N, C-alpha and C positions, 0 to 999 in steps of 0.2 A: 498593403492590401491585408482585410482582414482574414484568421487564417480562421478556419474550424478547430473546439477545439477537441482533444480527442478521437476527431475521426468525428465530431458530429457539426452540421450543418443550422444553424440557426432556428430551419424551419425545425428538426428535429430538439434541441432544447427545449423552443416552443410546445412541442406536443409533451414533453418528458414532463417538462412543468406542472402543464393542464393534465395531463392524469396523478400527477401528483396530490394535487390539491384536489379534484376529482375524490382522491382514495380517501382522504383524509378528513374528506368533507363526509364521503357514505356512513361511515363505521358511526359517525354518533346522528346521522338522519333516520339508518338502521334501526336504530337503539330508539331513537323516538319516536317512528312507526309502529316497530314492534308494542313499545307501550303502549302508545295508542290503543292500535287494534286489540293489543287486551283486554285493555281498561272497558273498550265497547264493548265487546264478551262479557269481562264481568257485569258491566250494567245490561246489557241485553239477558241475563239469563233470570229465569224462569220467581230465583227465589229473590234478587235481590231488590229488584226497581219496576216502574213502572211508570209511564209518563200522566199518572194520575195519582194526586196526596189521596194518604187516608182520609184525610178532612174533604176530599171529594168524593171520595167513595161514602165514609159513613154517613154524606149526605143525598146520597141515592134515595130514590120515592121507595117504597116497599108495594108500591103494584104502579105498571104501566098500564094505559089505554093503546091500542093499536083496531083504529075503526072505532067498531064497538065493541073488542073485548075486551076485556081487563086482562090481564096477564101479574101472577104471583110467582113465590120462588120457596122452594124449601127445601133442605137436604136431606145427605144422610151423607153422616163424617165420624170415620171412626181407625183406631191402630189394631192391629191384630197381635196378640200377645201369644197363639195358638203354643201347645208345647215346642213344636218345631221351630217360631220364631225366635233370630236369635236374642241374647241376654237385654233388655231392656223395650222392647217391642219392635214391632217395624214401624214406618214414616207414615202418619198420617193418609188414607184415602177417599177420596171423596163423591158424592152425588150430588149433583144440582138436578134438579126439576122444575121445569117450566110449564104452571098451570094457565090453561085456557078459562076464563069464566064459564064460559055456555060448552064445554067437552068438544069444542070444534078442533079440528085441528091445527095446530101451531106454525103459522107459517116463519114463523122467526128459527137464525140461527145466533149460536152462541158460542161469540169470538175468544171471549177469556172470560177467567173469573181471578175473585181475590178470595184469599178470607183475613179480616183481621185479627188479629190477639192483641189487644192492648195497642202497644206501637208496634210489636211486629208482624209485619206481610208476608202472604206465600200468595206473592202472584202466579196464575197459569194459565199459559196460553195451547199448553197439548193438554186436547180435551179426545177422548173418546164420546162418539156417537152412539146412544143403545136404540136397537132394533125392534128393540120388546119394549119401549115403552108403553104403559095405556092410553086411551082415545083422549085427545084432547092434550095430552105429559110429550114434554120434547125435555128429553134424558141425557143429561152426559156426563163423564166420570172422568176423575183424575187421578194420578199415583205419586206415590214416592215424598209426597209433605215433610212438612217437619213433622220432630219428634215432639208435640207441644203433650204438656199430660189431661189427663186423660179429666173429663169432668168438667173442663174448663170450658164457659160459654164464648163463642165470637159471633162475629156479622158478619158472613154472607154477600157478597155480590157477582152479580154477571155482569158483563156487556153484549146487550140484546142487539145483531143487523136483521130490518122488516127488510121486506120484498124491494122496497125501492129504495136502497138502500143508508135507509139513516138510524144511527147509535142511538142506545139509550141503555142508561142505568137502572139492574133491579136489584134490592135490598129485602135480606131479610135477617132482620137480629134475633141475637139472644138461642147462639147455636152450638148447642151441647156436642162433644167431642166426646165417643163413646167406645170400649174397647170390646175384645171379641178373646174367648179364654177360653 
């Protein structure tokens, strides 16, 4: 006759073994999952990367046509060094303006923006749309950018979405970063 050991049945022994194996596997799986999710958070950060490469962004056209209207881009880029600013100044602010060639309302949205400083990239997905932009201009802004040097020349790129859902990139080269004092 097969007697249970220590008062446990074979079924209980199997459950105990399964639980033990599950616990031993749970810790490595938890660590792998945590690291993976952490990496995804890092990779999705506005300042780290986007699905476009810098070369793709720099190849974007300097004007796009939607219907019969041509759209171009301009920017205002600056860092605040006013007396109340911390030593070394505040992070960069950016305003992106999409201009229509005929001053008509701009039926586009800006989904994302990028600033390229040599091999450095500020990828911006959180943009605030201005309600006080002049006619024929779509204006969005971002803050909290990198502390790139003043008078540095950078490339600015936006991703536009038209009412039909199509997207396109629009670029303006040679934009200076200014300072407020």
